[in-house]
N, C-alpha and C positions, 0 to 999 in steps of 0.2 A: 671229627674234622666235621661235620655239617652245625653241631652247637658252637664252635669257634669262629665257623665265619657267621653264626647270626650273631654271637659276641659282638664279632668287627662292625656287622651290620649296624645293631644298635649303636655302639659308642660312637661310631664316624659319623654319623647323620647328623647333620647340623638342623637344626632349628627349621619348620617346613613353612612356607608361604600360604595362609587362612584361603587365599584367591587361588578357585580353578580355572580360571579365564586370563589369567598373565600371556602376554606374548612368549610365544616360543621361538626357537631359533629355528634358520632353515635345515631341510634334510634331503637326500639323495633322493630322485627319480628312480632308481634303479634298486637293487637288493646289493649291488658293488660296493665293498666300501671302499670308495674311492674320492679322494677330493674333486678331482677333476668331473665329478659325476653329480657334487654336490649341488642341489640349486636351491627353489623357494616350497614356502610351505602353504599348506592351504590357512582357513580360518582356526584358532584353536580353542582346548578347552571341548565344551559340550555343542558348538556349532561345529567346530570338525569331524567331530565323533558323528555328527549323526547325519553330514554329508560322506563320510565316510561308510555309512554303514552301521554303524557302534548303537548299542540298546541305551537307550535315557530312561535314564532310574528315574522315577518319579520317588516326590520327597511326600511322606509319611506320618514324617511329624516323630518317625523314631528313629534310632543308629541301625544301620547298616551296614552286614557284613559282604556286601558284593560292591563292585568300581565300576566306574563308569568306563573305565578303558579293560578292552578286554586283555587277557593274560595271553592268551594266544598269538596278539601283535609283537610281543615281548620277544624275539629272535636274538639271542644273543649269538654273535658270530662265530665261527669255529677256527682255530688255527690263527689266532691274534699272535704274533711273537712280536721281541724286541725290533727285530730286524723290520717289521713289515706294519708297526705300528704305524709308522707317521702317516700311513695312507687312510686312517680310519678316523674319522671326527669324532667327537666329545658323543655325539648321539648316536652313532656308530659302536662303540662301543660297549654302551648301557643297551644294545638291540634296540633301539629306534630309530633306524636308517629308513627311509622312505616316508612318504606322505603320515604316516604316524607317529615321529615324533614331533610334529608340531601342534599335535593334538594332546601330548602327553603333558598331565599337569604334575605335581609335586608327589603325588600318592602314587601315580604310575612311575615316576624316577626314582623310588623309594624301592618299588617292586622289582622293577627291572635292575637297580643296583643290586638288590639282595643277589639276584639268579646270575648278575656276573661276576659278584665274589664268590659264587658257589661253586662257578668253572675254574676263575682266574686264580683263586688265591693263593698263596705262594706255597702251602704245603700241599693245593694238587698240581695244579700247574708249576713245574718248578724250571725255570730256564737260569743260566749260566751266562755269565761274562767270558769275554776271552781269555782272562787270567784264571778261570776257574769259579769265581766267588757269586752269589746267589746275585740273579737279576730280578729286580723286584718293580722294572719298569713299567710292564703292563698292570700289574694290579695298581700301579701309582695313579696311572691314565685313568682308570677307574673307579679310585677317588677322587681326582679333578674332575672326572665330568660329572660324579656325583654332587661334589660341592660348589660347583661351578652352575649346573641347572635348578639346582634348586636354590639360588638365590639370584632376585628377580633383577638386582644391578647386573651384576656380575652377568647373566644369561643375554641380555639386551648388549651389553659391549664385546661379549665374545661371539653374538647372532650376528653384530654389526660388520665381523672380521669376516664371515664367512661369502663366498662367493654369491653374486644373487644377479639376477636378470632383469635388467633393467630396462631391457628394451619395450617400446611402445610402437602400435601397429601406425606405417604411414598411411599418408591420404589416398594413395593409389590403391591400398591393400584394404583401406576401409571403406571407398566407393566400388570394387570388384566384391565384394562381400555383401552390400547393402544392394548392388545389382541381382542378387538372387532372393533377396526379400529381407524385409524388415528383423526377423529372426534371427538373421545371422549377424545383425549387428551385438549383439547381446553373447552370441556365442562368441566372438571376436574380444570384447572387452572387458566381461566378466572376470576371466581366467588375470586379465592384469590388474583389474585394481584388487580383486583378492588376492593378491602375491605382494601386492602393496598397502593391504590393511594391516599387515603383521608388525609394522612400525607404528601405528596406530597408538599414541598416548590417551584419547578419548575411546571407549568404549560405551556400547557397541557398534561395529561399523555399519549404517545401512547398507541396502544390498542393490545393487543397479536394477533388479525388477524384471520386468519385461513390458510387452504392450498393454496390458493390462492393469499396470500399475497407476492408479490415481496421479494427475499431472503434478497435484502438491505434493507427493512422495518422489517424486523425480527431483523437482527443484531443491526439493531439502536435501536428497541426496551430493547435486552438485554442489551447495551452498556449501555441506560437510566438509566436500574435498578440497573446496576453493580456502577453507579456514582447519584443513588439516595440519595435526601437530604430530610431527614426528619424532621417535624415540633414536631413532638412528644414529648412532656414535661416530665419527669418521677421524676420530681421534688413532694416531697413529697409524692412519690407513695411505703408503704412500710416503707415512716423514723420510725427509732426508737427514735427519741428525736422530741419534740416541742419546739420550740426556744420560743415561747410566754410562756413556762412556765419556762423561764431562771429565775434564781435569780438575776444574776450579766451581764455584757456587756459581759464578757470574756465567760462567761458560753452558752451566746445565741452566740456568734462566734465560739465556738465550736462546737456549736448542728448544726450548719447552715452547716459548713464545713463537718461535719459527713452525714448531709445530701447529697450534694453534690457531694458528692464522691459514695454514694451507687446508686444517679441519674446516674452517668457516667458510672460507671457499668451498671445499666439497659439498659442504651443507647447502650452499645459495646455489650450488647447480644443481643437487638433489631435487630443492622445493621448485626450481624453473624448471625441472624432468617433469616433474608431478603438474605443474600448471599449465604445460603443453597439454600432457594427456586428459585432462581436466577439458581446456577451451578444445582439443581436437575431438572427445567424447562428448560434448553438447552439442558441438556445430553439426555435426551431422548424427544426433541422437534421432531418430522418426518421430519419438514425441515430443520434444521439442521443436522438431520443425512442424511438426503439424500443430502445434498449439500457437506456435507466429503466425502460419495460414489462416489457423481460427481469428486471432488476434488482428490481424492485418483485413480479413475479409468483414469482422465486425467495424472495425475504425473506417471502410469504407463503403459501409451499409449507414453507417452513422451519419458520417459524409455526406452520403446521398439525401438522407431524410433531412439532414440541416439543410442541404439545399433545394430540397422539395417546400420546405416548413418554409425558407426564407423567399422560396416563389411565391410561394400559396399568399404569405402575407404581402408580399409586395399587391400582389393583386388585390387583393383585400382591402387592400390599403388604399389602393387606387378609386375601387368601387365606390370606398365609403368617403374620400375625397368629393368624388362626381355628387354624390350623392347630397352629400351635405352643401356643396359647392352649390347647386342648384337651389337648395332649399334659399341660401343665402341670396341668391339673384333673384328666387322668387319675392322677397322680402324688401330686399330695394327697389324690386319695381313698383313693392305697393306702396313704398315709401315717397318713388317719385311722381307716382300717379296722385297723391295727396298733396306733393308738395307745390307751394305757391311762390310767386315772387316775392325773393328775401324780404326786400322793405314792406309789401304789404303783411306779408305774414306778421311781422314786427308791430306793425301798427296794427293790427286786427287783434294780437294778443294785448298789446296795452290797454285797446277796449277795452277786452273782455275781461283783464284786470280790474280796470275801473269801474264795469259795471257789475262785476263781483264782489269788490269792495262796498259799495253803494248798497247793494243785495245784502249784504252783514252789515251793514250800518242800520236797516228799516229793519233787521231782527230781534238788535239792540231797543230802536223805539218802541218796538211791538211787546218791548220783555222777556223776550225770549235768549234766556242768559245775561251774564254781566260783561260787563267793560265796554269797549269801541264797537265790537263786531259780534258782539250778542252771543251766537251760537260755540263760536271757536274765540282761539284766545289771539294778541297781534302776532306771537310769535307763530303759531300756527297759518297766519294767514300767507306772513313773509316765507315758511316754508313751503304753503301752495303757490304762491305766485311766483317764485323762484323755480321751481321746479319742476313741475307741472307743462306740459307740452299742450296745444292749441286744441286737441282733442277733449283734455281730459278739462279745461278750463270752459269749453263749448259744454261739455257734459254737465257741468256745477251750474251754472248760469242760466241753460235751459230748464234742470231742476227746479230752480228757485225763483222762475216766471218769466225768463229772459228780459228784454229790456223793455217792458214795461214794469216788471218788478223793481228797476233800476229808479224808476222817476217815480211810482205812485207806491206806496208803503202797502195799503191793502191787495197790490196786484202778486206779495210774495208769496209762495207758494212754502208752505211749513212743510207738505210730507218730502221736499227735497231737502230737508236738514243731514237726513242720514247720509243721501249721495254724495255730503259733504264731509259728515263725518269719515266715513268708508276712505277718500281720497284721502284725509288727514292722517288715518293708520297707514294706509297703503305707500307714502309719502315719508313719512317716518319708516317705514318698513325698509324704503329704498337707501334711504340715508344709512340706516343702521348697516346694510347689507355691502353700502360702499365703502365703510369703516372697517367692518369684518374683510373686505375683500382686500384691503389696503393690509390689514395687518397678515392673512393667509398669504400673502404676496412677499411679504417679508420671511415670513418664517418659511416659505417653500425655497425662497432664495439661501437661506441659511442651511437648510437639507442638503440644497444641491453641491454649497459649499464644503459641506462636511464630508459627502460621498467623494468629493472630486479630492477633496485630501486625503482620505481614506484608502479612494485608488492607486494615489501618487506613491503612500506609504506601502502599498502589498509591491509596487513594482510594474513594470510595463507589463509582464506576461500575463500577473495573476487580473493587472485593471484590464489586459484583450480579451481576456477570455470571452467565449459567448456565452451570455444569460438563458436559461432553459427558458421556451415559452411558458407562461403565466399561465397556470388556470386559474382561471375566473370562477369566484364562488359565489352564490347566492345574494352575500351583502357586497361584496363587491357591483354585482349587480344593478341592486337597490342605489347604493350611495350615485352610481354613473348616470342612473335616473332622475334622481333628485336633482345632480348638475347640470342635468341636458335641460331641464325644466325650470332651473335660477339662474341661467345665462341662457338665454333664449337668442334664435336667429337673429343677427342685426345687431348684437352685443358685439363691441370691440373686443379683441382678444379671449376671443370664446374661448379655443381649445387651450390655449395657458391657464383661463380663469379656471376653467374643467378641470385639466391636469393637477394644478395647485392646490385644489380644495380638496382633491382623491388624495394625495399624498399627505396631505397635514390632518385631513380627517381620519385615515385607514391607519397611517404609518407604518405601512409596507415594508418589510427588510427590503426589496427593490423598488425603488422609485418607479412609478406610471410616467410612462413619456405620453406624448400627443398624441403618437403613432395608436398606440396600442389605443389609448381612450378613442378613438376616433374609428379603429376596426370594431371595438368590444360595442363602441355609439349604434355603428352600420350594423352590427349582427343582433344588438338588443332590438333596432328599429323594425327588423325581418324579422323577429322570433321573439316577440315580450314576453318576459318572466311571468309568469304564473303565481 
């Protein structure tokens, strides 16, 4: 008989799936083999074995005769009869009841099947029907259990039909648990996620962890459950129609469609239940609550720092404005002190220009240079007379000998020629600078329009974003010092010109503002760059 049982086992076994990590069906939590006691299972395969105390077999690269699933956990129920058979699940008849059924892989099911066949083969356990014929229903149930549980698709369909604990904690229960300490949160939610993880298509299912779990792993855990993909099949559950009882093809098709609608509705309800579970856990997870509080405090600290920086900048800007306004006022007072009556000034300037021209003509008479004005060209004379102020004209005429040199060529001072040449060079430099300033102003305007267009393209939120405080480099300060010297106090639109020059020459990612340049110049005046 043992030989015959072995033969039956060998012939009846279908090809076993290769993976030992397949999702297994629910099992009862007690030894009693009744459907009313059927509950859910822990994670399956090696993970479940580890949780249940099974030995983890280390891979040595060689084929081993030992198995992960312990034989002493396969307990075939005694006393299964055709009359009480309906009280047993497919897991129960193979001796895989309780938590261990979920951990049973194909290899374990094969061994369980072998044991069950040895006990309930018709040659050993002979049952009779009411009319005295051989009753093989128990043996056939064992074969059905083997065929279903060794086939992933059939096993999932069977598991989906078994009773399942869909309950999730209420908010009141969560709050009461957390009142006893953060670890109670994990004790409450871990079993809930574990029993729902059995329906996961994507493996492995991440663990909920504990208070020491990195926050990145915590967010990944919830991200996994938000995108949870379940293989749970609701086909046939609570179905109103039985297509096999249809009297026509059209009636059968109608029944199938109605049943499919109900299955989809139940599937949607299942996903809503899971989302409620995830949202509830995420809402009260002490790690996420702590992380949100940390983020909130960081934002408040950042806001406080920005407010302080804004106040500091405003104070610096006010001090800088006061400082440079004082310089401007002093320059204006100096000019006002030297200012004469407008008509007298014009007459004096005209007189000095005539004196200057006469002196230059004498230089030509004495053989210094060529042309009408000797040491300088006619164009240079016009440049000097047009752009030189009273102080400049006075300086040149005095250097050439004053009024006497305009009347007598012998009084002309030759050592005053370099002063005239220096003024020519300076006026040319000023003229070129004016042209360059005009060009810079155009380029600055173009840059401003481009930045405005880019800000409009990004949208109001991005355009209104707070720009971080600029860190000034040595090159920035050096260029600013050059600009301050180029546009001294008293020059019209001084800070606009300085800002334009900085932006065109340095081409920063974010343009300099007048306020920035003003504060930096104030800082530079009090802390010169060495």
